[in-house]
TORSEDO-916008 format. One record per residue (C-alpha): residue in three letters; y, x, z. Coordinates in steps of 0.001 Angstrom, whole numbers, plus 524288, in hexadecimal, padded with zeros to 5 digits. Example, Ala and Ser with C-alpha at 12.3 -4.5 7.8 and 13.67 -1.06 7.14 Angstrom:
// TORSEDO-916008
Ala7EE6C8300C81E78Ser7FBDC8356681BE4
***
This chain:
// TORSEDO-916008
Met68E85D8CAB4F953Leu68EB6D98E6501AFThr69A84D9C1650A1CPhe69B95DA94F510D9Ser6A5B7DAA9151BB2Asn6A9F5DB1AF52803Pro6B178DAE8F5345BAla6BF99DB334533BDAla6BDB0DBC1453FA0Pro6B2F8DBEE354994Glu6BA23DB74355425Met6BA83DAB5D54B15Glu6ABDFDAAD654896Asp6A937D9F66551D5Glu6B460D978854BDDTyr6AF93D9B0053E1CHis6A1F4D95A35412AArg6A74ED8982547E4Trp6B07CD868153C8DTyr6A664D897A53208Ser69B81D8140537FCGln6A323D764353E6BVal6AED6D74B153552His6AD74D7B7552825Ile69FA5D77A952429Pro6A0F8D6970528C3Gln6ADD7D683252154Leu6A805D6DE5514F3Leu69C19D651551579Ala6A491D591F51811His6AF37D5BA850DF1Val6A933D6372502C0Pro69F99D5A2D4FC0AGly69735D64A84F57DLeu6941CD6BBD5023AThr68859D6588508CCAla6836AD6F53512F5Ala686C8D7C75518F8Thr67F4ED870C52049Arg685A2D92EB526A2Tyr67FB8DA0AA5274BArg6830BDADDC52D18Cys6830CDB88E522ACGly67B37DC4F7524A6Asp68088DD28D526F3Gly687A1DD87E51B72Ser68DDDDCBDA516C0Pro69CC6DCBB65165FHis69C37DBDB751B5AArg695C2DBA0D52824Tyr692D9DABD05251FLeu68DABDA3AE519D7Thr68DDFD95075182DVal684DDD8F1050DFETyr6898AD81D050927Gln68117D787A50170Val688C3D73CE4F59FGlu6861AD67C64ED7EGly68D88D666E4E0E2Ser696ADD6F9B4DA00Asp69B76D7C724DFCCArg6A88FD79E44D960Ala6A9CED6C824DFDAVal6A69DD72344ED37Leu6B0A4D7D144EB67Gln6BAE7D73294E736Asp6B7F6D6A674F2D8Leu6B8BED76224FBFFAla6C5E4D7A244F64BAsp6CB07D6C2E4F6FFArg6C6ABD6A6450537Met6CCC6D77765090BAla6D985D73E750220Asp6DA98D666850844Gly6D796D6B665160DThr6CA9AD64385178BLeu6C398D70FF51A9FAsp6C840D787852691Arg6CA1DD871D525C7Ser6C7E9D8FC15317BPro6CEAFD9C6253518Ala6C132DA0B7539D2Leu6BC9DDA1F952B9EGln6BF1CDAF495258FArg6C763DAE3851945Asp6C8DCDBC96515D5Pro6BF7FDBEAE50FB1Pro6BD8DDB03050D43Pro6B09FDA90B50DEDIle6A862DAA0F501A2Met6A319D9DA74FB5BIle69833D9E7E4F13BPhe6913DD93814EA2CVal682EDD96164E722Asp678C6D8E614DF92Pro669F5D8E934E18AIle661CFD94D24D6D8Asp65361D952D4D39DAsp64AC5DA13F4D22CArg64FFCDA36B4C45CGly65E27DA2BD4C8B9Asp66052D95444C2E0Pro6685CD8B334CA6EVal660EAD80E24D1F3Ala6659AD73C44D6F4Gly6626DD760E4E54CPro65DA0D7FDA4EF4BVal65313D896E4EB1CHis64753D8A0D4F412Gly63D3BD945C4F21F
***
């Protein structure tokens, strides 16, 4: 799962990074069973989003989305005013493929 996001404002960048790394990711990994790891990246010039988080997902995309929605609704996951919501973060699920474009069960190394 790829999540692209931005800080809400330049003066909130430090709080955005603190919340994302110390609160958000640990909460997701603890409370959303299909999320098993996360790595954060800075996006290159020209991207509308400054940051990308790549989450390792085990199981169904649909189950992860449902668990995320449920944990947001029940207050388990904290939201931060340091996270830009307009435009909102973009979340995309991706699956590995082989050299023919066929799905594979795990990471492709080559």
